Backbone as CSV, one residue per row, in Angstrom:
resi,resn,N_x,N_y,N_z,CA_x,CA_y,CA_z,C_x,C_y,C_z
1,UNK,79.136,156.115,40.091,80.704,155.644,40.127,80.982,154.137,40.005
2,UNK,82.101,153.881,39.250,82.126,152.485,38.833,82.020,151.454,40.358
3,UNK,82.628,151.886,41.555,82.586,151.287,42.636,81.209,150.614,42.835
4,UNK,80.262,151.819,42.977,79.081,151.408,43.577,78.233,150.253,42.374
5,UNK,78.356,150.429,41.254,78.318,149.531,40.160,78.588,147.892,40.535
6,UNK,79.764,148.125,40.887,80.567,146.583,41.088,80.117,145.924,42.254
7,UNK,80.081,146.886,43.333,79.348,146.263,44.742,78.001,145.765,44.582
8,UNK,77.429,146.784,43.886,75.668,146.000,43.423,75.699,144.882,42.564
9,UNK,76.591,144.982,41.592,76.374,143.461,41.093,76.958,142.464,41.985
10,UNK,78.061,142.541,42.583,78.422,141.397,43.501,77.469,141.000,44.434
11,UNK,77.074,142.022,45.313,75.839,141.646,46.322,74.793,141.126,45.485
12,UNK,74.374,141.498,44.332,73.231,141.004,43.362,73.333,139.417,43.121
13,UNK,74.865,139.009,43.077,75.075,137.469,42.943,75.375,136.950,44.226
14,UNK,75.133,137.534,45.451,75.215,136.982,46.809,76.667,136.580,46.857
15,UNK,77.531,137.145,46.439,78.916,136.986,46.460,79.530,137.780,48.058
16,UNK,80.243,137.301,48.723,81.070,137.955,49.813,82.323,138.619,49.163
17,UNK,82.616,139.493,49.510,84.029,140.390,48.929,85.157,139.298,49.080
18,UNK,85.518,138.519,49.773,86.515,137.675,49.653,86.218,136.570,48.607
19,UNK,85.077,136.314,48.433,84.805,135.378,47.159,84.863,135.943,45.963
20,UNK,84.642,136.931,45.686,84.610,137.754,44.748,86.176,138.013,44.231
21,UNK,86.889,138.355,45.479,88.630,138.857,45.218,89.179,137.484,45.086
22,UNK,88.586,136.572,45.205,89.572,134.990,45.151,89.306,134.816,43.781
23,UNK,87.874,134.729,43.403,87.678,134.251,41.795,88.343,135.319,40.825
24,UNK,88.243,136.707,41.389,89.069,137.708,40.354,90.705,137.775,40.355
25,UNK,91.146,136.675,41.347,92.593,136.686,41.611,93.230,138.231,42.216
26,UNK,92.507,139.262,42.858,92.960,140.117,43.286,92.955,140.332,44.892
27,UNK,93.589,141.111,45.187,93.508,141.524,46.822,92.209,141.893,47.344
28,UNK,91.875,141.202,48.269,90.423,141.411,48.957,90.524,142.902,49.330
29,UNK,91.399,143.607,50.148,91.324,145.031,50.334,91.256,145.977,49.279
30,UNK,91.987,145.340,48.130,92.165,146.439,46.822,90.709,146.259,46.518
31,UNK,90.002,145.213,46.472,88.616,144.958,45.735,87.665,145.898,46.551
32,UNK,87.771,145.904,48.064,87.291,146.814,49.039,87.209,148.416,48.790
33,UNK,88.657,148.636,48.607,88.642,150.083,48.127,88.340,150.502,46.780
34,UNK,88.075,149.729,45.714,87.884,150.078,44.452,86.068,150.364,44.387
35,UNK,85.659,149.312,45.400,84.286,149.084,45.517,83.701,150.367,46.154
36,UNK,84.353,150.936,47.192,84.203,152.221,47.808,84.765,153.614,47.048
37,UNK,85.105,153.232,45.957,85.799,154.540,45.337,87.197,154.952,46.031
38,UNK,87.946,154.377,46.665,88.991,155.132,47.554,90.109,154.659,46.483
39,UNK,90.129,153.788,45.538,91.242,153.306,44.693,90.684,153.228,43.318
40,UNK,91.437,153.499,42.282,90.955,153.421,40.994,91.500,152.154,40.640
41,UNK,90.389,151.325,39.725,91.090,150.046,39.064,91.553,150.663,37.781
42,UNK,92.303,149.593,37.419,93.068,149.765,35.782,92.190,149.411,34.897
43,UNK,92.384,149.643,33.665,91.593,149.240,32.443,91.347,147.855,32.505
44,UNK,92.537,146.996,32.645,92.688,145.610,32.684,91.731,145.003,33.636
45,UNK,91.464,145.593,34.821,90.810,145.171,36.119,89.325,145.512,35.369
46,UNK,89.086,146.597,34.986,87.488,146.880,34.474,87.511,145.794,33.221
47,UNK,87.879,145.353,32.517,87.620,144.310,31.568,87.472,143.191,32.434
48,UNK,88.156,142.708,33.231,88.103,141.539,34.262,86.893,141.477,34.797
49,UNK,86.345,142.731,35.551,85.141,142.821,36.209,83.875,142.535,35.467
50,UNK,84.004,143.069,34.028,82.996,143.232,33.086,82.823,141.614,32.725
51,UNK,83.729,140.997,32.546,83.831,139.631,32.080,83.234,138.737,33.494
52,UNK,83.788,139.009,34.359,83.273,138.087,35.716,81.939,138.317,36.040
53,UNK,81.317,139.684,36.055,80.098,140.071,36.603,78.936,140.132,35.256
54,UNK,79.652,139.593,34.187,78.809,139.269,32.982,78.133,140.921,32.688
55,UNK,78.793,142.019,32.630,78.472,143.222,32.442,79.108,143.573,30.993
56,UNK,78.510,144.429,30.427,78.683,145.039,28.988,79.922,145.747,29.244
57,UNK,81.362,145.176,28.573,82.395,145.749,28.477,82.622,147.258,28.313
58,UNK,82.011,147.667,27.246,82.103,148.844,26.842,81.457,150.016,27.617
59,UNK,80.133,149.510,28.274,79.592,150.183,29.069,80.527,150.572,30.444
60,UNK,81.089,149.355,30.731,82.028,149.505,32.321,83.307,150.441,31.857
61,UNK,83.603,150.302,30.666,84.693,151.079,30.482,84.195,152.659,30.299
62,UNK,83.295,152.855,29.671,82.586,154.332,29.619,82.743,154.988,30.989
63,UNK,82.075,154.178,31.933,81.793,154.590,33.282,83.167,154.540,33.853
64,UNK,84.200,153.966,33.574,85.492,154.268,34.261,85.937,155.269,33.801
65,UNK,85.921,155.775,32.302,86.415,156.657,31.915,86.287,157.940,32.307
66,UNK,84.644,158.095,32.400,83.891,158.987,32.931,84.316,159.213,34.456
67,UNK,84.610,158.564,35.274,85.041,158.645,36.611,86.605,159.203,36.697
68,UNK,87.336,158.972,35.463,88.825,159.468,35.642,88.566,160.830,35.395
69,UNK,87.750,161.173,34.465,87.526,162.656,33.938,86.937,163.454,35.092
70,UNK,85.985,162.969,35.775,85.672,163.781,36.873,86.508,164.242,37.866
71,UNK,87.465,162.952,38.127,88.469,163.008,38.956,89.503,164.178,38.872
72,UNK,89.763,164.187,37.464,90.733,165.148,37.030,90.241,166.644,36.697
73,UNK,88.840,166.996,36.614,88.212,167.931,36.108,87.139,168.849,36.951
74,UNK,86.735,167.917,38.026,85.544,168.297,38.986,85.709,169.703,39.645
75,UNK,86.682,169.876,40.190,86.981,171.158,40.860,87.071,172.447,39.884
76,UNK,87.733,172.169,38.659,88.178,173.279,37.893,87.018,173.986,37.325
77,UNK,87.077,175.291,37.193,85.720,176.229,37.029,85.394,176.063,35.305
78,UNK,86.522,175.865,34.821,86.661,175.758,33.454,86.473,174.462,32.665
79,UNK,85.878,173.290,33.545,85.768,171.927,33.314,84.646,171.780,32.053
80,UNK,83.608,172.430,32.171,82.517,172.284,31.252,83.073,172.619,29.708
81,UNK,83.692,173.990,29.845,84.220,174.397,28.401,85.546,173.576,27.841
82,UNK,86.091,172.907,28.731,87.350,171.880,28.308,86.683,170.706,27.815
83,UNK,85.988,170.086,28.380,85.041,168.999,27.811,84.283,169.292,26.683
84,UNK,83.590,170.262,26.491,82.964,170.576,25.215,84.144,170.839,24.176
85,UNK,85.564,171.009,24.283,86.406,171.193,23.336,87.310,169.878,22.967
86,UNK,87.152,169.011,24.045,87.734,167.676,24.053,86.575,166.736,23.224
87,UNK,85.504,167.078,23.485,84.565,166.440,22.717,84.409,166.798,21.153
88,UNK,84.754,168.125,21.261,84.702,168.534,19.607,86.209,167.733,18.760
89,UNK,87.294,167.872,19.524,88.474,167.130,19.104,88.352,165.743,18.701
90,UNK,87.751,165.199,19.574,87.532,163.622,19.488,86.434,163.554,18.470
91,UNK,85.521,164.098,18.123,84.705,163.969,16.742,85.395,164.193,15.822
92,UNK,86.219,165.513,15.840,87.220,165.854,14.379,88.370,164.827,14.054
93,UNK,88.856,164.036,15.081,89.743,163.059,14.885,89.460,161.841,14.191
94,UNK,87.939,161.695,14.731,87.145,160.644,13.977,86.999,160.808,12.649
95,UNK,86.520,162.081,12.518,86.230,162.665,11.058,87.325,162.528,10.267
96,UNK,88.641,162.475,10.531,89.832,162.630,10.046,90.335,164.026,9.975
97,UNK,89.786,164.954,10.578,90.151,166.345,10.426,91.236,166.515,11.322
């Protein structure tokens, strides 16, 4: 999940939570909750995290989106079938169908 990625990157840079929060201009409590996956980051925050930590923006956004999908579908017994259909719709829309 994205929170672990962010926490691991912050720790690998030897940054305290308060230092990262200050540099990112976000509340320390909010960053803590995001790192613990108790609060979801916004897309704009994900982009900010990617730039700040030197992460690939597209990869971090993909991780963020996958977390959102899991949150919405994880408990539903039809989730795999729904994901297959959604993937087909995405591919079809890219092909112009």
